[in-house]
C-alpha positions as CSV (number, residue, x, y, z in Angstrom):
1,R,-12.3,-13.4,18.0
2,Q,-14.9,-12.1,15.5
3,E,-16.0,-9.5,18.1
4,A,-12.4,-8.4,18.6
5,L,-11.7,-8.1,14.9
6,N,-14.7,-5.9,14.3
7,R,-13.8,-3.6,17.2
8,P,-12.6,-0.1,15.9
9,G,-8.9,0.0,15.9
10,S,-8.6,-3.7,16.1
11,I,-6.4,-4.2,13.0
12,E,-3.7,-1.7,14.1
13,S,-3.5,-3.3,17.6
14,M,-3.6,-7.0,16.5
15,P,-0.4,-9.1,16.6
16,T,0.7,-10.1,13.1
17,T,3.9,-10.8,11.2
18,R,2.6,-9.5,7.9
19,I,2.4,-5.9,6.6
20,F,1.0,-4.1,3.6
21,V,3.4,-1.8,1.8
22,G,1.9,0.9,-0.5
23,N,3.1,3.8,-2.6
24,L,6.0,1.7,-4.0
25,N,8.1,3.0,-6.8
26,K,6.8,1.1,-9.9
27,T,10.3,-0.3,-10.5
28,A,10.7,-1.6,-6.9
29,S,10.9,-5.4,-6.5
30,A,10.5,-7.9,-3.8
31,V,14.3,-7.8,-3.5
32,D,14.2,-4.1,-2.6
33,L,11.5,-4.8,0.0
34,V,13.7,-7.5,1.6
35,I,16.8,-5.2,1.7
36,H,14.8,-2.3,3.2
37,F,12.8,-4.2,5.9
38,S,15.5,-6.6,6.9
39,Q,17.2,-3.8,8.8
40,F,14.4,-4.0,11.3
41,G,14.4,-7.8,11.8
42,A,14.3,-11.2,10.1
43,V,12.2,-11.3,6.9
44,K,10.4,-14.5,6.0
45,D,9.2,-13.4,2.5
46,A,8.3,-10.4,0.4
47,T,6.0,-9.9,-2.6
48,V,5.3,-7.1,-5.0
49,M,1.9,-7.3,-6.7
50,A,0.9,-6.6,-10.4
51,S,-2.3,-6.1,-12.4
52,K,-3.4,-9.3,-14.1
53,K,-4.5,-7.3,-17.1
54,T,-1.2,-5.3,-17.7
55,G,1.4,-7.3,-15.8
56,K,2.7,-4.0,-14.4
57,S,3.4,-3.3,-10.8
58,R,0.4,-1.8,-8.9
59,G,2.8,-0.1,-6.5
60,F,2.1,-2.2,-3.5
61,G,3.2,-5.5,-1.9
62,F,3.4,-7.5,1.3
63,V,6.2,-8.4,3.7
64,T,6.1,-11.2,6.2
65,F,8.5,-11.2,9.2
66,K,9.6,-14.1,11.3
67,N,8.2,-12.6,14.5
68,E,5.6,-10.0,15.6
69,K,8.1,-7.8,17.4
70,T,9.6,-6.8,14.1
71,T,6.2,-5.7,12.8
72,E,5.7,-3.4,15.8
73,K,9.2,-2.0,15.3
74,V,8.4,-1.3,11.6
75,M,5.1,0.3,12.3
76,G,6.8,2.8,14.6
77,Q,9.1,4.1,11.9
78,Y,9.0,6.4,8.9
79,H,9.9,4.5,5.6
80,R,11.2,5.9,2.4
81,L,12.4,3.7,-0.5
82,M,13.6,4.6,-4.0
83,G,12.3,8.2,-3.7
84,H,8.8,7.2,-2.4
85,N,7.4,7.7,1.1
86,L,5.9,4.2,1.9
87,A,2.4,3.7,3.2
88,V,2.9,0.8,5.7
89,Q,0.1,-0.9,7.7
90,K,-0.7,-4.2,9.2
91,A,-2.3,-6.7,6.8
92,L,-5.3,-8.9,7.5
93,K,-4.8,-12.6,7.2
94,E,-7.2,-14.5,5.0
95,E,-8.6,-16.4,7.9
96,D,-9.2,-13.2,9.8
97,I,-11.2,-11.9,6.8
98,A,-13.4,-15.0,7.0
99,I,-13.8,-14.6,10.8
100,R,-15.0,-11.0,10.3
101,G,-17.7,-12.5,8.0
102,E,-17.1,-10.0,5.2
103,A,-15.6,-10.1,1.8
104,P,-12.6,-7.7,1.3
105,S,-14.8,-5.5,-1.0
106,A,-17.4,-5.1,1.7
107,Q,-14.7,-4.1,4.2
108,M,-13.4,-1.5,1.8
109,S,-16.8,0.2,1.4
110,K,-17.9,0.3,5.0
111,S,-17.5,3.6,6.7
112,V,-16.1,2.2,9.9
113,S,-13.2,3.6,12.0
114,T,-10.3,1.5,10.8
115,P,-6.7,2.4,10.9
116,T,-6.0,2.3,7.1
117,R,-4.0,5.1,5.5
118,T,-5.1,4.3,2.0
119,M,-8.1,5.0,-0.1
120,R,-9.1,3.5,-3.4
121,V,-10.8,5.9,-5.8
122,N,-12.2,5.8,-9.4
123,L,-10.4,7.7,-12.1
124,P,-12.5,10.1,-14.1
125,Q,-11.4,10.9,-17.6
126,G,-8.7,13.6,-17.6
127,A,-7.7,13.0,-13.9
128,S,-4.0,13.1,-13.1
129,E,-1.8,12.3,-10.1
130,N,-1.4,16.0,-9.4
131,I,-5.1,16.7,-9.5
132,L,-5.9,13.9,-7.1
133,Q,-3.0,14.8,-4.8
134,N,-4.1,18.5,-4.7
135,Y,-7.7,17.5,-4.0
136,F,-7.1,15.0,-1.2
137,S,-4.4,17.1,0.4
138,K,-7.3,19.2,1.8
139,F,-8.0,16.3,4.1
140,G,-4.4,15.6,5.3
141,T,-0.9,15.1,4.1
142,V,-0.8,12.7,1.0
143,S,2.3,10.5,0.9
144,G,1.6,9.3,-2.7
145,V,-0.8,8.5,-5.4
146,D,-0.7,5.2,-7.4
147,M,-2.1,5.3,-10.9
148,A,-1.5,2.1,-12.9
149,G,-1.5,2.5,-16.7
150,G,-4.7,1.2,-18.2
151,S,-6.5,1.0,-14.9
152,D,-9.8,2.8,-14.0
153,E,-8.8,3.4,-10.4
154,A,-6.1,4.9,-8.2
155,H,-4.8,4.4,-4.6
156,V,-4.3,7.5,-2.5
157,H,-2.0,7.1,0.5
158,F,-2.1,9.4,3.5
159,V,0.4,9.9,6.3
160,S,-2.3,9.7,8.9
161,P,-5.4,7.4,9.2
162,K,-7.3,10.5,10.5
163,A,-7.2,11.9,6.9
164,V,-8.9,8.8,5.6
165,E,-11.7,9.3,8.2
166,K,-12.1,12.9,7.1
167,V,-12.5,11.8,3.4
168,A,-15.0,9.0,4.4
169,S,-17.1,11.5,6.4
170,K,-17.7,13.7,3.4
171,V,-20.7,12.6,1.4
172,K,-19.8,14.0,-2.1
173,H,-16.4,14.4,-3.7
174,A,-15.7,16.1,-7.1
175,I,-12.6,17.5,-8.9
176,E,-12.3,20.1,-11.6
177,I,-10.9,18.8,-14.9
178,V,-10.3,20.8,-18.1
179,S,-12.0,19.0,-21.0
180,N,-10.6,18.7,-24.6
181,D,-12.8,21.7,-25.5
182,G,-11.0,23.8,-22.9
183,E,-14.0,23.9,-20.5
184,T,-13.7,23.2,-16.8
185,V,-16.0,20.4,-15.7
186,L,-16.7,18.7,-12.4
187,R,-16.1,15.0,-12.2
188,S,-17.4,12.9,-9.2
189,L,-15.0,10.8,-7.1
190,Y,-16.1,7.8,-5.1
191,P,-13.3,7.0,-2.6
192,E,-13.4,3.8,-0.5
193,K,-11.3,2.7,2.4
194,E,-8.7,0.2,1.5
195,I,-8.1,-2.5,4.1
196,A,-5.0,-4.5,3.3
197,S,-5.7,-8.1,2.5
198,A,-3.0,-10.6,1.8
199,E,-5.2,-12.2,-0.9
200,D,-6.8,-10.3,-3.8
201,A,-8.0,-12.1,-7.0
202,T,-7.4,-9.0,-9.2
203,F,-3.7,-9.0,-8.5
204,K,-0.8,-11.4,-9.0
205,P,2.7,-11.5,-7.6
206,V,5.4,-9.8,-9.7
207,L,8.1,-11.4,-7.7
208,T,8.3,-13.2,-4.4
209,V,11.4,-13.7,-2.4
210,A,11.2,-16.3,0.3
211,G,13.1,-18.9,2.3
212,S,16.8,-19.2,1.6
213,D,16.5,-16.6,-1.2
214,V,15.9,-14.0,1.5
215,D,19.3,-14.7,3.1
216,R,21.0,-14.7,-0.3
217,V,19.6,-11.3,-1.2
218,I,20.7,-9.8,2.1
219,Q,24.2,-11.3,1.8
220,E,24.6,-10.1,-1.8
221,S,23.4,-6.6,-0.7
222,K,25.9,-6.4,2.1
223,A,28.7,-7.7,-0.2
224,G,27.8,-5.0,-2.8
225,A,27.8,-2.3,-0.2
226,A,31.2,-3.3,1.0
227,L,32.8,-3.0,-2.5
228,P,34.4,0.2,-3.9
229,N,32.0,2.0,-6.2
230,D,33.9,1.0,-9.4
231,Q,33.8,-2.7,-8.4
232,A,30.1,-2.6,-7.3
233,A,29.2,-1.1,-10.7
234,A,31.1,-3.7,-12.7
């Protein structure tokens, strides 16, 4: 199994019931994930993650389905939620990380051909979402950039894994930033591949919906949708 997990493309082809969901609207909750992904099949649980330092959503989470067929159906679709194009990929299980014999941080920094659509990058002083999006768009279509307040890093989500490979193949990255003095300066970027892991010590769940709560959320959503607009808003 270790050999299979280290084979290029193994993560995307492996059977799993768990997915990573990136580029979430910062106001999106686990309830929103349940409502969106339940249209593809039965959801077992959903979680949105937050920074331990700020308590604010980091713009990503995880969804677990009751069977692997639902995961495959989801992976073959385009997803948009609350105005954001979602970055969806299969998530490694904790035991699979152990089998690979690497810590998650080591996996992120290795320049191997993995099917991730997300890169983690440092935030130089003065960098903005627009600056990062404009720079990384040279490598492929960017579906979103996550910048959590008070954090020193960002997550850049691409539509295609090929864009991630192009970024990883370039040795040096730098962006132009206008300083407080009005001068244009170059700031180095150090992007790393982000392989989705279901466990990360730097994050905590904002909200988890699981078990009978999943069914309740879906029922309440359907009931609200069936009401006239004035009743639903009441």
